N, C-alpha and C positions, 0 to 999 in steps of 0.2 A: 413400599417405600424403601425397605432394606435392599430389595433386589435392584431397584433403580440406582441407589447410592453405590452399590457394589459394581454395577455395570459402568457407572460414570467414572469411578476410580480406575477401572481397568481400561476404559477407552475414553479419556478425557476430551477428545476432540469431537465426540458425537454431538454434544450440545451445540457447538459452533456449526457443525454441519447441518443440523436441523434448522438453526436460525438462518443460515445461508439460503437454504431452500425456501423458507418462508419469505425472506426479504426479496429473493429473486421473483417469486410468484407475485408478491405485492407490487413491486416496481413494474412488472410486466403488465399488470392490470391498470395501474395508474398512468403508465406511459402509453396506453393504447397499443400495446404490442411492440413497442420500439425497443424495450430493454433487451429482449432476447433476439433481436435482429442480428443478422450476420455481421453487419458493419460495427455495431456496438460491442458485440462479444469479441470481435477481432481487435478492437481498440483496447478493451480490458486485458486481453491476453498478451498484447504487445507491451503493456506498461508494467503489470504487476510482478514479473519475474525479478526485477531489480530490488524491490523491497522484500520480496520473498526470500531471495538469497541471503540478504542481511538478517532476516527473521530466523532463518535456519540456524545461523551461528549464534544469535542471541538466545534462541530457545535451548540449544545445547548447553550454553553457558549458564543459563538460569536453572536448568535441571541439575547442573553441577553445584548450584548454590551461590552463584555470583552474578554481577551485573556488569555491563560495559556500555557506558554512555558516550564513549568516544567514537563509536562506529560511524556516526554521521560525518565526523571530520575525517576519519580514515577513508570514507567513501570518496571524499574530494582529494585527499592527499596522494593516494595511490596513483590515480590517472594523471595527476599533475606532475608527480615525480617521473612517470613514464614519458609524458609529453616533453618535459624539459630535457630529459636524457636524450630523447630522439633529436631535439633541436640542437643538442651539443654534438650530434654525430653518431650516437649509439643506434644500432639496428633495433627493429621492433622487438625481437625476441629477448635481447639483452635488456632493453629498457623495461620490458614487462617484468623480467626477473628482478630488476632493481626495485621496481614498484612493490612487488610482493615481498621483497626483503625488508622494506620499510614496514609493511604490515606485520611481518613476523616480529620485528624488533619492538613495535608498539605493543603487540599482544604480550610478548614476553615481559616487557617493562611493567605493563599493567598488572600482570599476575605476580611477578616477583616482588614488586613494592607492596602490593596488597597483602601478600602472605608473609613476607619477611618482616614487615613492621606492624603486622596485624591491624591494617587500616581497612575499613569497609571499602569494597571495590567501587561502591557508588561514589565515594569521595575521590579515590585515585583516578577513576576514569573520567570523572567530571573535570578534574584538572587536565587530564590528557586531551579532553575535548577542546579546551582552549589552546593548548600547546600545538596540537595537530592542525587546528584551523589557522593559527597564526603562521605556522610553517608553510601551509599551503599558499597563503598570500605572499609570504616572503620569497618562496621558491619561484612563484609565478612572476615576481618583479612588478606586480600590480597590473599586469596585462596577460590575458590568457594566451599561451603559445599556440601557434598553428599546428594542426596535426598533419603528419606526413601523408602524402597521397598513396603511398605504397603499403599502408596498413591493411591487412586482410579483414576489413570491417565485416564482410559477409559472414565470417566465421562466428560472429557474436550477435549481429543485429539483422542479418539478411532474412527475408521472408521465405518460408519453406512450407511444405505440406499442401494438401488439397486446397486450391484456390488461394495459395499463399496466406493461409489463415494465421499461422504461427511465425514468430521470429525465432532465430537460432537461440536467442536468450532463453526461450521457453524450453528448448531441448537441453540446454545447459542446466537449467533449474531442475528439470526432471531427473537428469543423471545425478546431480549432486544430492537431490532429495532422496533418491533411492539409496545411494551410497551412505548418506547420513543415517537413514532409517535402519539399514543393515548394521551399521556401526553401533547404533544405540540399542538395537533389540536382539542382535544375533552374535555379538562378540563379548569377550570378557571385558574389553575396555568400556563398552557401553554399560555393562553392569557396574563397573567401577564408577562411571559418571553418576549413575543413579544412586549408588551407595554413598558416594562422597557428598552428594547434595542432600540426601535424606537422612543419612546416619553417619555423619562425619567421624565422630569419636569411635564408633563401632568399626567403621571401615578402616580407620587408622590402626586400631588394635588387631585387626585381621591381617595386617601387612600390606594393605593397598597403599600405593604411593600417592596419597591424596593430594599433596601439593603439586606433584608432577602432573597429575590428572587435570587439576584446575588450570595450571599454566598452559597445558596443551589446548584446553578448551578456549582459553583466552586467545591463543594464537589462531585457532580455527575460526573463531568469531571475527578476528581482525582481517584474516585473509579473505573470508567470504564478503565482508564489507567492502574491501578493496576491489574484489572482482566485480561486485555489483556496481561500484562506481565506474570501473573501466567500461562496462557494458553501456551505462547511461551516457558516458562521455562519447563513446563511439556512435551512439544513437543520435545525440545532439550535434556531434561534430566539433565540440569545443570544450576544453577542460576548465570550466569556470570555477573560481575559488569558492563561490557560495554554494556549490552543489552539495546536497545532502543535509542542509540545515533543517533540523527538526525531524529527520528521518529516524534518528535513534529512538525517539519517543514512539513513533509509529511501529517500529520493530518490537519494542518492549510491549506495547499495547497488543500487537498481534499475537505475541507469545502468550500473554495472559488471557486474552480472549479465546485463544485456542486451547486453553486448559492447563497451561504450565503453572504450577504452584510457585508463589513467590518465595517460599521457604526452601524450594528445591526438592529434588528427588522424584518428582512426577511431572510428566509431560511427553509429548511426541512431536516429531518433526512435522507430520501431517497436520497436527493441531496448529502449529505456527503458520503453516501455509494457508490453512483455512482462515486463520485470523487475518492474514493479509488480504485474502479474497473478500472477507466481510468488509474490511475497510474500503477496498476499491469499489465494491458493489454499492456501499452506502454513498460514497463520493459520487460515483457515476449516476446512481439512481436518483439522488436528490436533484442533480442538474437536469436530468431528463423530465422529471415531474414538475419542474419549475419552482422548487423550494429554494429559498435564499441560501446561498453557499456558506454563509456564516454559521449555519446550523450544523455543518459537517463536524467541526471539532466538538461541539456539544454532544452529538450522537456518539462519537468515538469515546469521549470521556465517560458518558453514561454507560456505554456498553462495557468499558473496562471496569468501572466500579461494580457493575452488576456481576461481571465474571468473577471478580475477586470475592464478592460476598457469596456467590454461589459455590465457589471452590471451598471457601471456609466452612460453609454449612455442610457440604458433602463430606469434607474431611472430618467434621465433628460426628456426622452420622456413621462414617466408616470406623471411627474409634469406638463408638458405642457398640457396633456390630462385633468388633474384635473383643471388647470386654465381655459381651454376652456369650460369645463362643468360648472364651477362656474360662468363664465361670461355669 
């Protein structure tokens, strides 16, 4: 038992990976072999990168000890800003920069207000959720603007690989996931993120710029949410103001299911991605086996509560191990 608790604390995403394999095998049997078919796997691979990109940012921020509930609204505001800028005559490159500038501003404001006035980031970003969503509707003028025909959509949503199995969004996800994993596990800044989330006072006393680290994580989280929204808009072909509603909760659920502790300090990028895969597999699998789609949210809620309980139990076991070693 001790060895299992130690292994779980070192690799928090392993439990999610095991559950993913079990669910995939279960749905494969119940769907008469359709779940792991080429067409179904291609469908899953085409859709999940957008939520996974958002989940990477949310995971990094949660490891740092904070939350961002505004990512679903930023998901819609960034591409809307870009589309409206292009309608006003801005070229695609400049419009995209303007969209990301909005993301940076929102991330900075979320972090600065939370830290400057010692407000829980849950409250700050909940307020920003409504502000950003309202701005999206106002900027759009109530009607989604048309996207320019000269946008290089293929760079973000075009199919690539053997048999056109993947979209370019999958390659973007892979690149960003690798970079984020290296950042978190191989750099001093990654150590600062974990120290800030898990041992805030100790990290501050060691000279780590804890507030700066948190604000940077807020900005990264917002940028990745905006980039995910850009990809979905280019895939749909229209920047609807309602895009991203509820996705912030899926991203948080994915991070928790993937092993990120709510109190911060522990988690992995791969765990967040596995959490998104679990959500997509459950959603897709329930449809294939003919289960009422209304059970989807029940399953995600149950899985999230189970993950929190499991994480708390393992944390308690880990503390016991440390106490025994210390004595």
